[in-house]
C-alpha positions, -999 to +999 in steps of 0.1 A: -012-172-557+000-138-542-012-134-506-011-105-481+027-101-480+031-102-518+003-076-523+015-055-494+050-055-510+035-044-543+015-016-526+045-002-508+068-003-539+040+011-561+031+041-540+063+062-548+060+052-584+023+058-592+009+081-566-003+115-580+006+103-614-018+106-644-028+077-665-021+088-701-038+059-716-047+023-712-042-008-734-063-039-729-052-069-749-076-094-732-111-080-728-120-106-702-094-092-679-116-061-673-153-058-663-165-033-688-161-029-726-125-020-736-133+015-749-154+023-718-124+012-696-099+033-716-122+064-716-128+060-678-091+058-668-076+081-694-062+113-680-072+102-644-047+106-615-040+079-590-045+095-555-042+064-534-032+028-533-048+005-507-048-032-500-079-052-492-070-088-483-052-101-515-064-073-537-050-038-545-072-007-550-060+022-571-081+052-562-087+077-590-092+114-586-128+113-599-140+089-572-137+057-593-114+029-585-094+002-601-092-031-581-068-059-591-070-094-580-040-114-595-053-148-586-032-178-595-001-168-615-008-131-620+018-104-615+028-068-622+057-049-635+064-012-636+088+003-661+096+013-696+089-007-728+125-016-730+125-030-694+093-049-695+095-088-693+090-107-726+056-119-716+020-114-728+005-083-713-032-084-706-036-048-694-013-018-695-017+016-677+005+042-694+022+070-674+042+085-702+075+067-708+067+042-680+038+019-676+023-005-651+019-039-668-006-066-656+008-100-667-008-134-668-043-123-657-059-155-670-077-160-638-072-126-623-088-093-633-086-055-631-121-041-625-133-005-626-156+000-596-174+027-576-166+035-539-198+018-530-185-014-546-152-010-528-170-010-495-192-040-505-160-059-513-143-049-480-174-060-460-171-095-474-138-101-456-129-110-420-105-088-401-070-082-414-043-100-393-030-066-382-064-052-373-059-037-338-093-050-327-081-086-334-068-100-301-065-136-288-101-136-275-116-125-308-095-149-327-106-177-304-142-167-309-138-167-347-122-201-348-141-219-321-173-216-341-158-235-370-161-272-373-132-274-397-094-280-396-073-250-386-058-246-421-092-245-437-103-218-413-071-197-418-075-195-456-112-187-454-113-150-463-146-144-444-127-153-412-094-136-417-084-115-448-053-121-469-040-155-457-036-183-483-020-217-487+015-208-481+014-186-451-012-206-433+013-234-432+041-210-422+021-196-392+010-230-380+046-240-380+057-210-361+029-215-335+038-253-333+002-262-342-009-289-366-028-275-396-052-303-392-061-295-357-099-291-353-107-255-347-129-261-316-100-279-299-078-248-298-075-232-263-075-194-257-037-197-250-030-215-283-050-188-302-028-162-285+003-181-297-012-184-332-020-147-333+016-138-323+029-163-349+006-150-376+018-114-372+055-124-369+054-145-401+035-120-421+057-091-409+088-110-418+074-120-452+065-083-460+099-071-448+116-096-471+094-090-501+072-121-500+080-153-519+070-144-554+101-142-576+089-118-602+105-083-597+082-053-598+107-032-616+142-034-631+167-035-602+140-046-576+161-064-550+132-068-525+105-088-542+108-125-537+133-124-508+113-145-483+123-181-477+096-204-464+105-226-434+080-253-440+059-247-471+071-266-503+098-284-483+084-320-482+111-345-472+136-318-461+147-315-424+127-293-400+148-263-390+136-267-353+140-304-347+155-321-377+126-343-385+114-346-421+087-322-433+055-340-442+031-330-469-006-340-468-038-328-483-062-307-463-094-296-482-077-304-515-047-282-507-011-294-502-003-288-466+033-289-451+041-294-414+065-312-390+048-341-375+073-341-346+072-305-332+037-294-343+010-306-320 
């Protein structure tokens, strides 16, 4: 599932391609992928101009010039592609926004969706999330306060969107590894110093992932050399050697999720 780095990569790459461009038409091949009747959706977005692209946690918001918004949550397996009909992948397209010769394709939205919502609904969605990892108000004391109240494992808290926005299964393991903390650590056992180390690791891991285009291997456009450039240090490396100490990476289940860590150098 795309997490904060993947969606931030999409946002940064899409801004120069769709900002201030007008949606000529829309095509919906799977009505369940949108939240209103297909003709209502098409009528609402046709001839509207995209005036902003924002990220809320793992979602992107396309702001339209009439005050309405399109919000996409790709969920498990969803991805996007921008380009011409000749360039587009040979995959089933659930929704397509046309910009003349080029289109933004939404692919594999079996669990994901593209919803037409008001500004009030955008703010309601935003309020459901905890702070973004790069929120300037998030410091070690605030992070310690958020985690110390939770009687759960650290991994469980990190992927809880009401605590912190945008972190999922992959990057929670990566940041625990960078901070040398076990994902199974009970949250109340974390000291203020460890929370400071975790916050630094969190921002370092996410910054590196965004800079390298995240871990998804679906290019956004023909010739996209950025998307999918991030290589995980611990996630999905069960049995391989730890880059820090050489011990084998272990995989266990925490709250029904595969969790990867080094038993030797994570405490």
